[in-house]
Structure formats: C-alpha cells, structure tokens
Legacy VTK file of the C-alpha trace (Angstrom):
# vtk DataFile Version 3.0
C-alpha trace
ASCII
DATASET POLYDATA
POINTS 460 float
0.000 0.000 0.000
1.042 3.633 -0.488
1.789 4.129 3.193
4.454 1.423 3.062
6.318 2.855 0.080
9.650 4.631 0.342
9.946 8.201 -0.989
11.793 6.776 -4.001
8.986 4.315 -4.718
6.369 7.062 -4.346
8.262 9.278 -6.746
8.435 6.426 -9.241
4.632 6.085 -9.189
4.207 9.847 -9.476
6.618 9.905 -12.414
4.335 7.439 -14.178
1.122 9.262 -13.079
-0.139 6.073 -11.448
-1.534 7.763 -8.341
-4.945 9.414 -8.641
-5.694 12.525 -6.589
-9.085 13.901 -5.644
-9.657 17.419 -4.358
-12.871 17.995 -2.408
-13.966 21.631 -2.718
-13.065 23.587 -5.850
-12.995 27.085 -4.448
-10.104 29.487 -4.024
-8.073 26.882 -2.143
-9.106 23.618 -3.777
-8.922 24.609 -7.431
-5.362 26.020 -7.243
-4.383 22.899 -5.284
-5.827 20.682 -8.007
-4.026 22.658 -10.704
-0.720 22.429 -8.829
-0.946 18.635 -8.931
-2.038 18.694 -12.571
1.004 20.799 -13.429
3.055 18.129 -11.662
1.708 15.572 -14.147
-0.882 13.851 -11.954
-4.448 12.729 -12.639
-6.901 14.766 -10.559
-10.619 14.382 -9.882
-12.190 17.611 -8.697
-15.217 17.383 -6.430
-17.750 20.084 -5.631
-21.400 20.091 -4.564
-22.118 23.059 -6.841
-23.145 21.687 -10.264
-22.425 25.035 -11.971
-18.780 24.890 -10.870
-18.476 21.278 -11.994
-20.093 22.017 -15.353
-17.781 24.964 -16.007
-14.675 22.953 -15.219
-15.739 20.049 -17.406
-16.126 22.539 -20.262
-12.581 23.756 -19.617
-13.629 27.016 -17.950
-12.201 28.167 -14.640
-14.891 29.286 -12.162
-12.264 31.624 -10.645
-11.191 33.812 -13.578
-9.304 36.374 -11.464
-6.820 33.807 -10.113
-3.549 33.881 -12.080
-2.769 30.861 -14.296
-5.979 28.993 -13.455
-8.050 29.723 -16.597
-5.440 28.434 -19.061
-4.511 25.505 -16.804
-8.092 24.306 -16.360
-8.672 24.483 -20.105
-5.443 22.631 -20.873
-5.778 19.780 -18.386
-9.478 19.148 -18.974
-8.895 18.877 -22.716
-5.916 16.550 -22.304
-7.901 14.252 -20.009
-5.968 14.662 -16.768
-8.651 16.733 -15.018
-12.346 16.093 -14.568
-14.899 17.314 -12.048
-17.910 15.684 -10.443
-20.590 16.259 -7.824
-20.419 12.560 -6.886
-18.325 12.477 -3.716
-18.585 8.700 -3.399
-17.311 7.985 -6.896
-14.442 10.439 -6.520
-13.384 8.889 -3.248
-13.563 5.346 -4.601
-11.507 6.196 -7.694
-8.756 8.152 -5.921
-5.792 7.172 -3.783
-4.948 10.554 -2.250
-7.816 12.743 -1.077
-7.232 16.434 -0.370
-10.053 18.200 1.469
-10.496 21.946 0.898
-14.200 22.430 1.664
-15.442 25.659 3.308
-15.398 25.800 7.111
-17.048 29.200 7.521
-20.348 30.541 6.138
-19.975 32.823 3.139
-20.806 35.840 5.301
-19.852 34.905 8.830
-16.886 34.316 11.101
-17.883 31.220 13.070
-16.543 27.737 12.436
-18.933 25.463 10.538
-18.014 21.781 10.248
-21.006 20.652 8.138
-19.251 20.340 4.770
-16.138 18.808 6.304
-18.134 16.254 8.287
-20.137 15.188 5.247
-16.952 14.799 3.214
-15.210 12.778 5.916
-18.163 10.415 6.321
-18.330 9.712 2.594
-14.573 9.238 2.325
-14.616 6.982 5.380
-17.286 4.718 3.901
-15.275 4.221 0.716
-11.800 4.228 2.256
-9.375 1.588 1.026
-6.295 0.246 2.738
-3.385 2.427 1.669
-5.427 5.557 0.920
-4.266 8.966 2.171
-6.296 11.954 3.370
-5.066 15.485 3.982
-7.305 18.154 5.475
-6.300 21.481 3.883
-9.108 23.773 5.080
-8.647 25.799 8.261
-10.021 24.199 11.430
-9.840 24.660 15.204
-6.927 22.874 16.905
-7.320 19.125 17.596
-9.902 18.747 14.786
-7.839 16.300 12.706
-6.772 14.074 15.609
-9.779 14.235 17.942
-12.665 14.668 15.499
-11.769 13.716 11.922
-9.776 10.614 12.847
-12.632 8.952 14.798
-15.061 9.644 11.939
-12.769 8.074 9.337
-11.839 5.104 11.511
-15.450 4.551 12.567
-16.824 4.629 9.020
-14.036 2.565 7.459
-13.031 0.121 10.163
-9.407 0.984 9.301
-6.684 2.366 11.549
-5.134 5.776 10.856
-1.348 5.846 10.446
-1.359 2.073 10.044
-3.793 1.299 7.226
-4.349 4.806 5.860
-2.547 8.140 6.130
-4.209 11.150 7.741
-2.660 14.602 8.065
-3.414 18.282 8.284
-1.661 20.513 5.756
-2.883 24.118 5.821
-3.415 26.226 2.741
-1.020 29.166 2.676
-2.202 31.307 -0.185
-2.852 34.931 -1.037
-5.802 35.299 -3.363
-4.765 36.270 -6.853
-1.451 34.411 -6.662
-2.535 31.135 -5.037
-0.765 28.851 -7.484
2.502 30.750 -7.159
2.230 30.546 -3.376
1.645 26.796 -3.478
4.463 26.032 -5.879
7.058 28.721 -5.294
6.600 31.094 -2.412
6.148 29.160 0.854
7.118 25.796 2.336
4.228 23.361 2.746
3.373 22.561 6.348
2.453 18.938 7.137
1.420 17.384 10.434
0.091 13.844 10.566
-1.802 11.921 13.242
1.311 9.756 13.411
4.848 9.702 12.038
4.020 7.570 9.007
1.280 9.971 7.903
3.577 12.969 8.334
6.390 11.347 6.377
4.031 10.191 3.621
2.565 13.624 2.945
5.954 15.288 3.304
7.241 12.993 0.544
4.198 13.758 -1.592
4.295 17.541 -1.146
7.990 17.850 -1.872
6.836 17.115 -5.407
5.137 20.505 -5.829
6.459 22.769 -3.032
9.760 24.122 -4.282
10.398 25.802 -0.921
10.250 22.380 0.683
8.131 20.907 3.478
7.993 21.721 7.186
7.253 18.495 9.047
5.395 19.287 12.268
5.383 17.116 15.370
1.673 16.342 14.919
-1.529 17.545 13.275
-2.420 19.890 16.154
0.811 21.827 15.721
0.092 22.119 11.989
-3.456 23.367 12.674
-2.191 26.006 15.099
0.506 27.199 12.704
-2.185 28.351 10.292
-4.338 29.998 12.945
-1.356 31.785 14.453
-0.535 33.319 11.042
-4.007 34.839 10.816
-4.189 35.999 14.428
-0.774 37.659 14.088
-2.035 39.688 11.144
-5.338 40.533 12.835
-3.610 41.816 15.976
-1.091 43.868 14.017
-3.746 45.367 11.746
-5.657 46.327 14.896
-2.525 48.034 16.226
-2.195 49.953 12.959
-5.846 50.986 13.120
-5.495 52.155 16.710
-2.341 54.162 16.011
-4.015 55.659 12.930
-6.777 57.070 15.140
-4.095 58.920 17.143
-2.817 60.445 13.923
-6.360 61.381 12.902
-6.902 63.163 16.212
-3.666 65.119 15.666
-4.371 65.675 11.939
-1.157 63.862 11.019
-0.379 61.340 8.305
-0.012 57.841 9.778
1.515 56.549 6.550
4.361 59.059 6.760
5.031 58.115 10.382
4.727 54.397 9.627
7.414 54.706 6.960
9.766 56.369 9.399
9.065 53.856 12.174
9.498 50.875 9.861
12.945 52.082 8.856
14.045 50.503 12.136
14.367 46.746 11.437
12.461 45.622 14.541
9.326 47.582 13.670
6.781 46.187 11.222
3.722 48.418 11.473
0.889 47.293 9.171
-1.505 49.393 7.104
-4.793 50.627 8.610
-8.108 50.531 6.793
-11.897 50.434 6.900
-11.955 46.861 8.204
-10.682 43.313 7.752
-12.500 40.901 5.460
-12.078 37.542 3.809
-12.577 33.982 4.974
-9.343 33.797 6.986
-8.150 36.666 9.171
-11.556 37.612 10.688
-12.357 33.949 11.389
-9.208 32.458 12.890
-9.429 34.354 16.195
-12.822 32.721 16.803
-11.408 29.279 15.957
-8.611 29.809 18.466
-10.750 31.403 21.165
-13.162 28.483 21.097
-10.405 26.025 21.949
-8.825 28.438 24.440
-12.139 28.656 26.289
-12.242 24.868 26.602
-8.749 25.028 28.117
-9.753 27.707 30.615
-7.816 30.445 28.833
-8.909 33.942 27.866
-7.088 35.457 24.894
-7.437 39.117 25.870
-5.239 40.610 23.166
-6.842 38.519 20.434
-10.319 39.584 21.560
-9.458 43.280 21.769
-7.892 43.192 18.300
-11.120 41.799 16.880
-13.156 44.514 18.582
-10.920 47.207 17.105
-11.013 45.798 13.578
-14.743 45.150 13.637
-15.266 48.746 14.770
-13.454 50.311 11.805
-16.522 50.634 9.515
-18.290 52.579 12.290
-15.200 54.726 12.787
-15.066 55.369 9.021
-18.661 56.570 8.894
-18.151 58.783 11.954
-15.254 60.378 10.086
-17.523 60.850 7.063
-20.247 62.463 9.166
-17.798 64.963 10.646
-16.299 65.815 7.243
-19.752 66.307 5.722
-20.679 68.564 8.613
-17.652 70.743 7.835
-18.880 70.986 4.248
-22.338 72.019 5.466
-24.113 68.735 4.678
-26.016 66.061 6.587
-25.294 62.388 5.888
-29.024 61.656 5.907
-29.542 63.881 2.869
-26.678 62.929 0.541
-25.832 60.299 -2.016
-22.922 58.076 -0.999
-20.712 56.117 -3.363
-18.736 53.198 -1.918
-15.760 52.277 -4.084
-15.067 48.575 -3.764
-17.192 45.633 -2.671
-14.432 42.996 -2.594
-12.699 42.487 0.736
-9.308 43.092 -0.918
-7.981 44.690 -4.074
-7.731 42.865 -7.397
-9.977 39.953 -6.397
-13.706 39.411 -6.862
-14.181 37.857 -3.424
-16.684 39.610 -1.143
-16.603 37.257 1.846
-16.916 39.237 5.087
-16.131 42.437 3.216
-16.298 45.532 5.455
-18.155 47.228 2.608
-21.299 45.385 3.693
-20.959 46.882 7.167
-20.523 50.321 5.628
-23.716 49.778 3.645
-25.593 48.666 6.756
-24.479 51.668 8.803
-25.269 54.130 6.027
-28.617 52.440 5.486
-29.485 53.223 9.083
-29.223 56.920 8.225
-31.461 56.532 5.188
-28.594 57.554 2.916
-28.853 56.931 -0.824
-26.088 54.424 -1.647
-24.404 53.188 -4.796
-21.528 50.664 -4.853
-18.835 50.444 -7.517
-16.523 47.485 -8.126
-14.631 46.838 -11.374
-14.463 43.059 -10.838
-17.927 42.172 -9.539
-20.929 42.198 -11.842
-23.633 40.953 -9.498
-24.205 40.666 -5.764
-27.252 39.082 -4.154
-26.910 40.941 -0.861
-26.948 44.339 -2.559
-29.789 43.219 -4.823
-31.895 42.260 -1.797
-31.219 45.684 -0.297
-32.078 47.458 -3.545
-28.631 49.036 -3.772
-27.162 49.504 -7.276
-23.829 47.842 -8.084
-22.240 49.709 -10.989
-19.092 49.336 -13.068
-19.014 52.953 -14.237
-17.103 55.420 -12.073
-18.930 58.271 -13.752
-22.244 56.783 -12.635
-20.883 56.233 -9.144
-19.687 59.822 -8.763
-22.695 61.490 -10.369
-24.424 63.729 -7.762
-22.601 62.044 -4.857
-21.599 64.117 -1.851
-19.712 61.336 -0.085
-17.234 58.888 -1.638
-15.735 56.118 0.492
-12.784 54.159 -0.918
-13.238 50.793 0.795
-11.158 48.430 -1.371
-7.628 48.840 -2.669
-8.354 48.061 -6.308
-5.567 49.439 -8.506
-8.074 51.476 -10.521
-8.673 53.715 -7.507
-5.065 54.917 -7.559
-5.821 56.487 -10.944
-8.788 58.635 -9.896
-8.825 62.063 -11.523
-9.857 64.493 -8.792
-10.624 67.256 -11.295
-12.961 64.920 -13.155
-14.590 63.841 -9.901
-15.275 67.408 -8.773
-17.098 67.999 -12.059
-19.482 65.108 -11.371
-20.261 65.272 -7.661
-22.742 67.400 -5.749
-20.347 70.057 -4.473
-18.883 70.364 -1.932
-18.059 66.677 -1.593
-16.095 64.478 0.781
-13.774 61.603 -0.098
-12.927 59.179 2.707
-9.814 57.376 1.510
-10.035 54.206 3.569
-7.095 52.483 1.848
-4.618 55.337 1.251
-5.112 55.202 -2.510
-4.964 58.935 -3.255
-1.366 60.153 -3.038
-1.605 63.755 -4.233
-1.688 66.750 -1.891
-3.309 68.963 -4.536
-7.033 68.939 -3.881
-9.463 70.821 -6.147
-11.787 73.395 -4.686
-15.029 71.957 -3.254
-13.412 68.659 -2.204
-12.391 67.398 1.220
-10.122 64.333 1.296
-9.424 62.485 4.505
-9.220 58.866 5.572
-7.937 56.314 8.077
-4.635 57.817 9.254
-4.727 60.332 6.407
-4.312 64.022 7.075
-7.394 66.047 6.063
-6.930 68.065 2.869
-9.139 70.561 1.095
-11.787 73.180 1.903
LINES 1 461
460 0 1 2 3 4 5 6 7 8 9 10 11 12 13 14 15 16 17 18 19 20 21 22 23 24 25 26 27 28 29 30 31 32 33 34 35 36 37 38 39 40 41 42 43 44 45 46 47 48 49 50 51 52 53 54 55 56 57 58 59 60 61 62 63 64 65 66 67 68 69 70 71 72 73 74 75 76 77 78 79 80 81 82 83 84 85 86 87 88 89 90 91 92 93 94 95 96 97 98 99 100 101 102 103 104 105 106 107 108 109 110 111 112 113 114 115 116 117 118 119 120 121 122 123 124 125 126 127 128 129 130 131 132 133 134 135 136 137 138 139 140 141 142 143 144 145 146 147 148 149 150 151 152 153 154 155 156 157 158 159 160 161 162 163 164 165 166 167 168 169 170 171 172 173 174 175 176 177 178 179 180 181 182 183 184 185 186 187 188 189 190 191 192 193 194 195 196 197 198 199 200 201 202 203 204 205 206 207 208 209 210 211 212 213 214 215 216 217 218 219 220 221 222 223 224 225 226 227 228 229 230 231 232 233 234 235 236 237 238 239 240 241 242 243 244 245 246 247 248 249 250 251 252 253 254 255 256 257 258 259 260 261 262 263 264 265 266 267 268 269 270 271 272 273 274 275 276 277 278 279 280 281 282 283 284 285 286 287 288 289 290 291 292 293 294 295 296 297 298 299 300 301 302 303 304 305 306 307 308 309 310 311 312 313 314 315 316 317 318 319 320 321 322 323 324 325 326 327 328 329 330 331 332 333 334 335 336 337 338 339 340 341 342 343 344 345 346 347 348 349 350 351 352 353 354 355 356 357 358 359 360 361 362 363 364 365 366 367 368 369 370 371 372 373 374 375 376 377 378 379 380 381 382 383 384 385 386 387 388 389 390 391 392 393 394 395 396 397 398 399 400 401 402 403 404 405 406 407 408 409 410 411 412 413 414 415 416 417 418 419 420 421 422 423 424 425 426 427 428 429 430 431 432 433 434 435 436 437 438 439 440 441 442 443 444 445 446 447 448 449 450 451 452 453 454 455 456 457 458 459
C-alpha cells in the first residue's frame, strides 16, 4: 500500500502518473491545489457540490477567472484528459488514492466555524476508504480537529486504523488570493502534520513534489493546525494596532503613513496598514477558531479579543469620520448620495466574503442615505440586490451627484482617480474618505475634502 512505500517508490509512481488525486472543494483553495498537482503531471478528480462549478470545469472554464494561471490551466488539463470534475463524492473517493479536502469551514458571510461540509466529506470518504489511501485536510479548522474529530469519523466509518492502514494529516493552505498557485508552488514551504509519524512522512514525501520551498514536518496535526491559525491571528492583531495608532494620527491631523514609513525604517518595527476593516474567509475567522479552543482550556485570549473589537469597529469609525467631514462641508449624511468604491474584501480579487463594505452599507442604510456601490471586478451581488442598492461598473455613474465617496477596497483602478474629473461630477462640496490610502496627491481641487484612516485632512 502507499503508506508502506519509500519516498523513491512514491516518486516512481508519481513519475508514471499512477496515483490518482481527488480534491474535495473547488474554491479558491481547492482549485489552485488541483491545478498544482495537474502541473506536476498527476491525474486529478475535482469534487464540488455546486453543479455550476463542476459544469464549467468540465467545459474547460475556470470558475475563478481572477486567479492567475488557473483559466489556461483548467482548459489545458481538462482537454488533455488529466482533469475532470464531479458532484459525486462517493465515486471520486472510490476512484482516488490521495484525497485532499479543501471544503469551506465558515459561512460565506460569517466568522464562526462550521463543520457541516467537512463532516459530510469525511463520512463519505470513510465509507469508501481503502487500505493504503491517504487523506489530507487542507481547510482551516480549530486545533485538535484532525486528531480528535476527523480521525474517529474516518476510523469509525471505514473500520481501518489511521497511520497504520491509511494516512491522515493536516496541511494548511497558505495562499494569497490572486497568486494562489505561485504561493503553493514557489513562495512558501508546505506545512504537514500527521496523526502519526508515518502519515507525516508520507505527505511530506508527496508535497515535496510541488512545493519548491520544501516541506515543514510538524510534530503532529495539532501543531500544523495552530501554525495556520497563528498566522491569521498575528495579522489581525497587528492590523488592529495599525488601526489604533491611525486614530491617534487622525486626532492630531497627522499622516499615519508618513510616520509608519519612518518607524518601519528601524528593522524591529513592522507596522501594518490601517483601513476600513478586515475581510475575507481567513483573518476575521481564525481568532474565533482559536478562542473556542482556548475557552475549553480555561484560557482567555485578551489581546486577540481586543484586536477583533478594534477591527470590527473600523466601519463605524469610518462613517463617523464621514459624518464629521460632511458637517464641515455644510451637509447632513441623511440627505446625501454616498458612493462606496469597492465591494471585494481586498484589491484585485472578486471575493466579497466578510467584506467591510457590507458593514458600511448597513451603517449608512441606518441613516437613510442613498447608496451606490462600484466594483470593477464584480458584476452581481445578491446581498446588494436584496437591499435594492445599485452595483455599478461605471465610475462616472458612481460619482454622479454624490456628496460622499468612500474608498473601501484597494483596487488598482482607484489609484488612478482624476480628482478634477470627480469634482465635475459630484454634488459640491463633496467628501472623499480614503479608507485604503489610494490617493497620493496633496493637490485637492476646490469643493473637495479628502481624509481617511490615518490620512491628514486636505481641502476646503
């Protein structure tokens, strides 16, 4: 069986493409993972419960067009017969030797852990598990999930013993949306922690095939799970620090970004960038994953909790800044049109999960403000549709008659805004809240006020 093979023997089978992989979950983690193995010459079965995603892939179309190298890779490997997709989890499990699980573990708009998709996948895999198969959980989970929760499910459903008759490990995704494939193959080492030494060594041997930065073998699966959560919590805490320090600069009418640059010239200082909030399916969620386990251990993660409070409060802080700036211009937020620039949680992606823009919309809606949202990468959004809020792709339409503009996402297009053109479209005087430090000029046309998170107020 595979678990008994030496690294040399495994490589021989991989050289001949005699090991079949399946990837459960074809989202922003699973699809790049599948493509990485396809580019390594392996046969891959993609699995997803969404028939539209499966249909697109089987027609050679990537369901994630904004992810570099995926569209051409999906087309190539589907047409050459190495890649196929299915909604049949049972068939995919039965036909594959190595099963990589990348199903969602948080709701699309929410920060709590949700094990439903992972549990369903594990049960189906367990019922069809063969001696010698290998399973790696790649989606983010609370610590001890692989050892204390997933292992009993797989062993109970299969009657087989982990680390003896099948391999089981946790290997976290470490990707940045928009460059996921590069991250997998080139940028970072792959972390692997098994439920036993044989599982760790097996997946380390496998992943050395695609991770050019090598593999970090952890002492166990719990250590591997925590390594991923710690990455996210580190960023959340440091973004919160940046946001807090930016409020000091705002109170003093100073430029945080100038001061940050000076502070970071000292090699032990790594101040992050502030902004209107923290979105995505990772950073806002991992503190909750960690706090849940900490609570069971009788621990209270004070710093982690406070950081979340700060970051979740940034949309409210942004709107309070907008209200004050409008007041200086002689306007009331209840009586103006507001344009929010950016619906995605981060620039250059079309992913809106936990985007702070939704919180901005909710707060503004409470004032009865007329709202329009612009995003160059997103054509349709059900949440905005339900609220009756227009989503436009024309900046001219977004600016027309607006008195308040909030830059919420760092899309590259917003660095190219022509302030003179804007002032000719808005209802003057108008306020721009630059929530991502996109506007660099100090020359502000008459009838505009520009301010933002940690950005010195300019104009009027």
